[in-house]
N, C-alpha and C positions, 0 to 999 in steps of 0.2 A: 714728615713721614719718612721712615727709613726705606732703603731699597728692598729689604726683606718683606715689607708690608705692601709693596706694589705688585699688582697682578700683571705679569709680563708673559709674552709668548714663550713657550718652553719646548725644548727637544730633549732627547735622552742620549747620553754618550757614555761609553765605558772608560773609566779612569782606573789606573792601577795604584793601589795604596800599599804602604808597608804592612807586612803581616806581623801582628804583635807576637813577640817572643820568638821570632824566627832567627835571631842571632845568638851566639853563645853568651851566657851570662857574664863570663869573665873576659869578654872582648868588646871593644868599641865597634859599632857598625862601620863598615867601610865599603867603598866601591872603587875599582881601578878604572881609570879613563885612558887606558892604553893597553896594548896587547902585551902581556908578560912573556918573558923569554922562557919561563919555566911553566910547570903545571899549576901554578898558584891560582886560586879561585879569583874570579873577577869581583866577587862580592861575598860577604859573609852574612848577608841578610836577604830577605826576599821581599819583592814588591809584587807578590802574586795574588794579593787580595783585590780581585777585579770586581768593581761595583758599577752597576748601571745607575748613573747619576742624572737627575733632572738638571738641565743646564738652561738657564733663562736668558733670553735675549734682552740686553740692557739698552738697545738702541733707542727705544721710545723715551728713556729717561737718562740718556748718557750725559746730558748737560747738568744733571743734579748730583753727580757723583763727587766724592771728596777723597783726596789722597790721605787725609788724616782720619777718616772714619771707615769707609769700605776698603781703603788702601789702594784704590786705583781710579784713574780718570782716563778719558780719551781727549785727544786734541787734533785739530787740523794741522797739517804739516806738509807744506809744499817745498820739497827739496830741489836743489839744483842738480842733484845726482841723476844721471840717466841710468837706465836699466843696466847697461854694460859696465857702468862705473863701479857697481857693487863687487865686481871681481878685481878691482884695483885697490890693493891694500893701502897705498899711499892716500888715495882719495877718501877711503873709509876713515883714516886717521886724521885727515885734515878737514876736508869739506864737510862730510857728514858729522863728524865729531863736533865741529864748530857750530853747525846748525842745531844739533841736539843740545849743546851747552846753552846756547842762546834761548832755545825754547824752554828749557827747565828754569832758567833764571826768571823768565817772564811769567810762565804759567804757575810756578810754585812759589814765586816771591823769594827765591833763594838768594843768598849773597855770593855763593861760589859753587862751581860744579867741576869735578875732576873725573875725566873719563878713565875707567878701569880697563875695560876690554870691549871688543866688538865680536859678536858671534853670528856667523852666517850659516843658515841651515837650508838644505835642499832634500826633500823627501825622495827616497828611492822609488822606483816604478812598481815594485811588488807590494810592499806595505810599509807602514811607518817604522815598525821594528824598534830596536833600541841601539842601532849602530851609531857611531860617532858622526855628528853633523846631521842626524835625523831629528825630526820632531820627537819630543819626549812625552810619552803617555803616562809616565809615573808622576803622581802629585809630589811636588817638591817646592822648596824655596832656596834661592841660590846662595844666601849668606847667613851665617849666624852673627849675632851682635859682637861676639868675641872676635870673630875673624874680621869684621868690619873695623874694629879698633886697630887690628894689626895692619890693615890696608891703609889706614890714615897715615901711618908713618911712611909707607911706601909712596903714596900719592902726593902727600902734602909736605913731607920732609920737615923743614924748620918751622912750619906753621902747625905741626901735628898737635901740640899741646893746646894751642888756642882753639883748634877745631874741636877737640875732645871736650872743651869747656862749653861748647854751644850745642844746640840741637842739630843733629845730622841724620841723614837717611842714605841707604843704598837704594838706588832707583834703577829700574829696568825700563828701557824705552824700546818698544817692539812694533814692527810693521811688516806686512807682506810686501813682496816685490811683484806679485801678480794679483790682479783683482778682477771681479770681486772674489774675496777669499771664501771658499766653501770646503776646500780640502784640508782636513786636520787643523781647524781653527784653534785658537788658544782659549782655554777656560780658566777662570780666576775664582778663587774662593773669597767671598766677602769677609774681610778680617774681623768684622764685628760678630760674625757667627762662628769664629774659630775658637776651639778650646786648645790653648797652647800646650796642654799636656799630651795632645795628639801629635806634636812635633817630635821627630826622632832625629837627634843630632848625629850626623855621619861625617866621616873623613872621606873627602873626595880626593883621591890620589892621582895626580898628574905626573908626567915625566919630570916637570919642572919643580914640583913640590906638592904640598898638601894644603887644601883649603877645607874649611868647615861649611857644610850646608845642612839642609833639613830634608829628610823624607817625611811623609805625612801618613798617619793612620786614619782610616775612615771613621767618620762620625756622622750619623744622620742629621745632626743639627747644622752641619755645614751647608751653606747655600752657594751654588756655583753659577757663574754668569759668563757670557761671551758677547761679542759684537757681531751681529749677522752682516754678511755681505761687506766686510771691512774692505776699504779701498786702500790704494797705495798712498793716498793723501790723508790717511787717518793713522795716528799712532796711539798705542796703548802705553800708558805710563803707570807703573805700579811699583809698590814698595817691597823690598826684600829684607830690610832691617831698619829699625828706628831707635834712636838712642833713648827715647823716652818711653815707648810703648812695646818695644820688641819689633812690631810692625811686619812680621813675616807673612806675606801673602802667598799661599800655596797656588800653584798653577800647573797646568798640564795641557798637552794637545789631545784632541779627541776626534774620532771619526764620526762625522755627522751622517747617520744612516740614510738621510734623505738625498745625499749626494755621493754615491759610491764611486763614480767614474770621472771625477773632476781632474783637471790638470794638476800634477803634483805641486804641492806647496813649496814656495821659496820665501824665506824671511830673513830679516836682519834684526839684531838686538844689540843695543849698547847698554852697558852696566856702568852706573855713574855714582860717585860719592857727591851728595848734595849737602851743602852747609847753609844753615839759616842764621 
């Protein structure tokens, strides 16, 4: 039985989707992830298609998920990192990265794992907004397969050609730093319900360079899920690119209307190249 066929508890959250046709026909969609020195627009497309989306709680069935079907799983994860350690960049790159690498090799049966980056988010006290370092309400996927191929050269260097000949994925590992998580939890779209024509490839422009990611257009056939009351010892593992299937799992933060006044969310996410 697929996840989509299982009757699960449901809440409703608003997710922002790419507005079809909102970018110039002769331009590639882009967004700037820095403050420009000129009056250049931060983006040439709109994510103003706000939809009330049913978001199902997968906790009753979390152990039956598949990274190769739904595109996400959950795992128990007891880290040696104390709360204050997450502000220590060296410990993020050594202790946490090592723990995550070991977890992925074990849970996914991978042969190798290369850490790409670590992202720390802390919600502002007014609202989630779209500021840098804030939870992201727009439905998106962090990598295109084309960009993943470019990253292989950067991360694996002399082994790049060997890795490209094997199955690989770009994997996100996500966890809250305070629990239980009720403030702006992470929603995920079941990959088996995604029409890939609803993916909008965009240029994500950073000061250091340009990466390719996806925004997502709304489709009522999409089915979205989250993990209720997620603890600091539970991690979400989901796919952003897959060399065989595409594998882009759209995700977004949402405000659960049942919990309007919770302590602001803090979370950490590692993005990893996994090779099979």
